[in-house]
N, C-alpha and C positions, 0 to 999 in steps of 0.2 A: 848603455842606451845606444841604439842605432839611430842615427839622424840622416835622413836623406836630403839630397840637394840636387837640383838639376844643374848640370854642370854648365849648360850652355845659356843659362839664365839665373838670375837671383831669385831665391826661393821666397817669393813674395806673391801677393794676390791683389788683384785689382777689380773693382766692380764698376760697372757703368749703369747708370740709370738715364736712359735716354741721352740727353744733352748734359746731364748732371753726372759727374764722375763720383763714384764712391769706391774708396780704396780699403782693402783689407790685406793683412799679412798672411802669407800662406803658411798652413799647417804642414809640417814635415813629420816623418814617422815618429810617433810617440810624444813629441813635444814641439810647441809653436816657437818660431824664432822670437816672437814677441815675449813669450814666456821665459825663454832662455835669457833674452836681453834684459827682461825685468829682474830676473834673479841676479844678474850682474849689477843692475842699477842699485839694488838694494845695499850693495856694499860701498856705494859711492856717497859723497855728501849730497844732502838735500838742500837745495837752496830754492825751494819752490817759488816763493814770492817774487824773486829777482827775475824769474823768467817771464814775467809780464812785459819785459822789454822786447820780446820777440816780434810783436807787431810793427813796432817803429823801427827796429834794428834792420829788418829785411825789407822794410819799405824805402830803404835808402837813408835812413836817419842814423846817426850815431847815437849811443847811449847818453853821451854828454848832452847833446841837443835835446833828447827827450827828457832828461832830468832837469834841464834848465827851464822847461815850460812851467809857468806859474800855476797852472791848474794840477800839476803833478807835485811840484816841490812843496807846495802849501799843505799837502796831505802828509800826515805824520809816518804813514807806512812807507811812502815813496822817499821821504827825507831819509829814513834808515836805509832804504835801498840805495840811495845817492851816496851815503857815508860809507857803506859796506863796499860798493864798487870802486869808490875813490881810493880807499884804503887798500884794497887788493891790488888795483892797477897801479898805484903809485908807491906804496910803502911795503908790500908784502915781499919779505926778504927773498924767498924762492921764486919769485916771478920775474926778478931782474934778468935772469938768464934764460928764461923760457921764450922760444920762438913763438910768435903769434899769440902771446899771452892773453891780449885783449879778446881775440876771437875764442879762445878757450874759456874765458870767463863767460862770455855771452852764450856759449854752446852748453856750458855747465848749468847756467840759469835756465835755459830752455828745458833741459833735461830734468832739472829740478821740479819745475812746474809740472811737467808731464808725470813724474813719479808722484807728485802730491796728489794727482787725481786718482790714484789707486786702480787704475785701469791698464792691465797688461797689453791690451791692444791699441791703447792711444800711445803714439811714438813719434819721436822726432827722427827724420831720416837725413843724412848728410847728402852732399851732392852726389857722390858715388852710388849710395844706396837708392837714392831717389831715381836716378837714371836707370839703373838695372831694374828697379821696382816697376817703372811705367813701360819699359820696353819689353819685359818679359812676358806679358800677357797679350802681346800682338798676334799670337799665333804662329809666328815664324821669327827666328832669331839666327844670327851667324854664329856657327860654332861646329862641333863635331857630332853632336846628336847622341849624348849618352846621359843617363842619370847615375848618381853614385850615392854612397853614404860614407860617413867617416867613423872609423873604428875609434880613433884618437887623432891627435894633431899630426901624426906621421903616417897614418894609413888610410887609403882612400880606395874603396872597392866599387867597381862598376856593378850596378844593379840591373840596368836595362839599356838595351841598344834601341834607338829609334829607327824604325823601319826606313830603308832607302836613304840612310844618312851616311856621311863619310865615314863614320866609325863602323858601321856595318860593313861597308865596301872594303875597309882596311883590315877586317877580319878580328875586330875586337869582340870579346865575348863577355857576357854576364859572369861575374866572379873574378875577373881579371882585377889585380891591384895595380893602381897607378903609382909607380915607384918615383919616376922623375919626369919633368917637363922641360924640354929643350936643354937637357944635359944637367938640369938642377934637381937634386934629390929633394923631395918633399918632406921637410922636417920642421916641426914646430909651426905648422901652416894651417890656417883656417880654411874651410870649405869655400869662402868667398874669394880667398886669395888664389886657391886652385882653379876656381871658375875663371877668374880674371886671367891667369896664365894660359888657359886653354882657349879661351875666346880670342877673337882677333878679327881683322878684316877679311871679307870673302875673298878666296884666291890664295891667301897666304897659307904657309905650312907651319904645322907644329909638330914636334918630335916628342913621342911619348916612349917611355921605357916602363914596361908593364911586367908584372910577375904572374905567372900562370903555372900552377902546379910545381912551385919551387924554381922555375926557370925564368930567367930575365929574357925578354923579348923587346925589341925595338920596332916602333911603327912610325912612320912618317905620314901625316894625315893632312889633306888640303881642306881647310876651312870653307864652308859655304853656308847659304841661307838653308836652315832646316825648318820644314813645315810640319805641321800636324799635331793636334792634341787629342784626336779621336782615332780609335783603332777598332777594327771589327774582325771577327772571323766566324765561320760557320761550322758547326760539328753536328752532323745529322740533321734533325729538324729544330735545332736550337742555335741561335746566334748570340754571340757575345759582343757588346760594345764597351770599351773601356775609355774612360774620360780622364786624362791626366790632370786637367785643370779646365776652367771655363774661360777661355781666351776670347778675344774679339771675334775669331773666325769659328769658334767651336760649334755655335748653333747651326750655321750653314754646313759645316762638316757633318754634324750628326745627321742632318736631313739627308745629305748624299749618301751616307752609310745605310740609313733606313731605306732609301730608294733601292739600293742594291740587294739589301736583305729581303725586301718585299718581292722583288723579282724572283728571288730563290724559293720563295713560298715556305719559309720557316714557320713553325707554329708558336715558338716560344722565344722570349728575349731576356737576356741577362745583361743588366747595366752594371758595370763595374766602378763603383765610386770610392774605393778604398784609397786612402791617402790623398784624396782630391779635397783640397781646402776650399773650393769655390772659384770665384772669378768674376767675370762680367755678368751683372744681373740680366743684361739683355740675352745673353747666351742661355742662362738658366730658363728664362721666360720663353725662348724659342724652343728649347728641348721639350719642356713641359707641354707646350701648345701642340707638338707633334703626337703626344701620347694621352692628351686629355680631351674632353669635348669642349665645344665653344661655351664662352662665358662662365667658365668655372674658375673659381678663386684658386690661385697657386699659392700664394702666401700673402701675409699682411705685414705693415710696418707701424710700430708704434713709436712716434717721435718724441722729441724733448718736451713739447707742449702738450703732449697726451693725444695728438691727432692719430686716428687709425686710417691708413691708406691700404686699400685693397689692389692687388695686382692679379689681373685675370689673364686667361689665355688670349694670345693674339689672334687677330683675324687674318684670314687667308692662308692658313696653314693646313696641309693634308694631315689627316688623322691616321694613325696606324694602330691596329689593335692586335693583340696576341692571346693565344689561349691562356698562357702564363707569363706574367711580367715579374721579374725577380731582380732584386737590387742588392749588391754586395757592399757591405760597409765595414768599418773598423774604427779604432780610435783616432785615425788620421781623416775621417770623413768630417768635414766641418763647414760651418757658414753656409754659402749658398747650396752646397752639396747636401747638407742637412735639410735646407728648406725644400729642395727638390725632392728629396727622399720622402719627406713628410707629406709633400703634396701628392706624389703617385700612390703612397701608401693610403691616404685618406680619401683620395679622389678617383684613383684608378685601380684599387685593390691590389697594388703591388705587394709581393712577399719579400720582406727584408731579412736577409741572412747575414750573419757574421758576429761582429762584437759591437757593444755599445759605442755610439759616436761621440765625438769630442765634446760637444755642447757650446759651440760658439755661434750664439744667435744675435750678435750685435752688428750694427752697421756703422762703418766708418767712412768718412769723406776727407779728401786731401786738401791741404791749403799749401800750394806751392809759393816758394819765395823767389825773388829776382836772382839770388845766388844760386839757384839750383837745388837748394834743399826743400824739405817739405815736412809739414806737420800733419800726421793723420789723427783724426780724433773721432770718438764714438758719438753718434747722434741719435741712436735709436736701437730698437730691438725687433728681431723677426718673430712673427707668430704664425702657427700653422692655420690652414683653412678652418679647422675646427676649434680654433682658439687656444691652442697649446703653446706655451713658450718652449724654446729651444735652449736658450742661454743657461749654461750651467746645468742643464738637464740632459740634453742629448736625446737620441733615439735608441731605445731598447729594440733589438732586432726580434722579428717574430720567431725566428730559429736561430739559437745561439750556437755558434761554432767557433771554437778556438783554432788559431792557426797552428800549423806544424812548429813545434817548440825549436827546432834548429834554425828556423827562419827568423824568429822574433827574438832569439837569444843573443844579446850583444857580446862582443868580445870583452873578457874580463880585464880589469886593470890590475896587472900584477904588481905587487908590493915588494917582491924580490925577483932575481933574474931567472930562477927556475925551481920546480917543485918535483920531488920524487914520489913514488908510491908510498903508501901508508901514512899519508899526511892529510890533514883537514885544511882546506883553503878555498878561497872564493872562485878560483879559476877551475877547480875540479868538476863542478857540476856543468858548466857550459861545455868543457872539452868533452866529458863523457856523453852529453847530448848530441854534440857534433859527430863523435864517433859511431854512436848508435845509428843516426840517420844515414851515415855513409856506409853502414852494413857490417861494421866491426863489432866483435862480441865484447860488450861491456856488461858488468853485472849490477850497475847502479847508475844513478844520475844525480846523486846528491853531492854534498861538499865534501865527502870523503873520497879521496883518490885511491882506489883499490889496486891490489896486484893484478887482478884480472883486466882492469882498465889499462893499467901500464903496459901489459903485454900487448893489448890492442893498439895502443898508441905507438909502441915499438914497431909493430907491423906496419901501421901507417906511415911512419917516418921511413922505413925501408922502401915502401911502394912509391914514395915521393922523393927519394934520394935526399933525405934530411939525415942529420945526425940521429942514429937509432939507439937512443939510450932510454926510451920510455919516460923521459921527463918533460913536463910542461913548461914551455918557455914562449916568448912573444912570437918568435918566428913560426913555431908550430901552430899557435892560435891563429895567426893570420892566414896560414895555409888551410887549415880547417874551415874557417869562415868562408873563404874563397870557393872551396870545393863543395861546401853545403849549398851556397848559393848557385853554383853552376848546376848542380844535380837538380835543385828545385826548380830551375828555369828550364831544364831539359824536357820536362813533361808536367806542366802545371795542372793538367786535368788529372793527373794522378798524385801529386804531391801538395798542390794547393787544396787543402781540406775544405775551405769555404767554397771554392769553385766547384770542387768535387760534389759537395752537398747540394749546391744549386742545380747541377747537372742531374743528379738523382731525382730531385723534386720535379724538374722539368720533364723527366722521362717517365714519372709515375702515371699509371693509367687512371 
């Protein structure tokens, strides 16, 4: 599974409703962080009822004070809570040597209650996660300006370079593997830890060791404030706008890009919302207001009490019209991105191209605590202008287009060091898919690693100065993935099958 993360920010999502902040977790390629975390939580103890202490604990009250209150201790449920907590704190054998064990008990209780709710998007965030969470959607962050994905806990591949960023100026490329940061090799490291290592204060330097086509290259990069969540380009009479997220600045950025596009007098507009998990509600409202007419419903919210609130286009926005409005989506398109897609499809006759969206149609709001941590919890559901629900349903594209196989196939987890030809193994299919995309002659792409494919792999190894024995091993897989991504990024209008299809439709007479 390929998991993407923005290296200069934590991969979260924040939504703003005017003065009211609504928080969501960012969807990354193929799987939500919430979902991943939820899977981990299932393996932990569930102490749901204990978590009710969250309100009092983070209001500056200790649990003991909370439990001593007569209105609580008189309740049998909370009497049990008191007894369990006291035993765990004072008599649990393995607790005596644990540092900050009291805090661990409290945090475990909070997570237990969150788990008991059965909602993977309701989540407790610790101090560090909360800070990254709220800062990531401001539209500008301090870092080097790249996005990356993790093949495993040891392999981190750059997928995109932000324009005019320190990374671009330093000569980093999509497909480069980040091998070490400040001299420390990345082993058994999470994506959050990598991001933390690369981020830092503006003006400070970070030394990266990257692997490109099998060669180690060192780059020293000066961190700075990186701006921009909206990118556009014009190809013929068609413009493409890509939104990486809906940050605080995204609505205004989108408007400025539309201004420039309008001056170029293009006829068609492609909006790329793939892997965009949403963001600030205000930004989504602004973007819709540029492309829809006055007083049109953009989406509706069904809250806990059954109240339906309509969100309509904002006043004072210039409207831009195009002969064809096309939207690119995939399984990483979620939440506010889905709401915007549905609105433009139902109200502006946009053509949706790609793959079915994620289906995250719920609303979350944050509850910050004095210690810097945060609880985000679901309060409602999004509904489209025509009354359709999005949650667990998603949006089926008008034109279904699967992406290039080499781009969406993750690196296999090898259960032994290497595989030779004439074997059946899970690594064979991805390796053969990679080789085929890179132009090497393979005769199949299933789980059987053929003699022909082994010959192709041997040639690839020779071309990249690797051990040329035709055997599949981790080093070879990493190199193949990097080269596939590099080729794919070199000409997206050729290799990005969804974008290619959108251009074909735009150019149809």
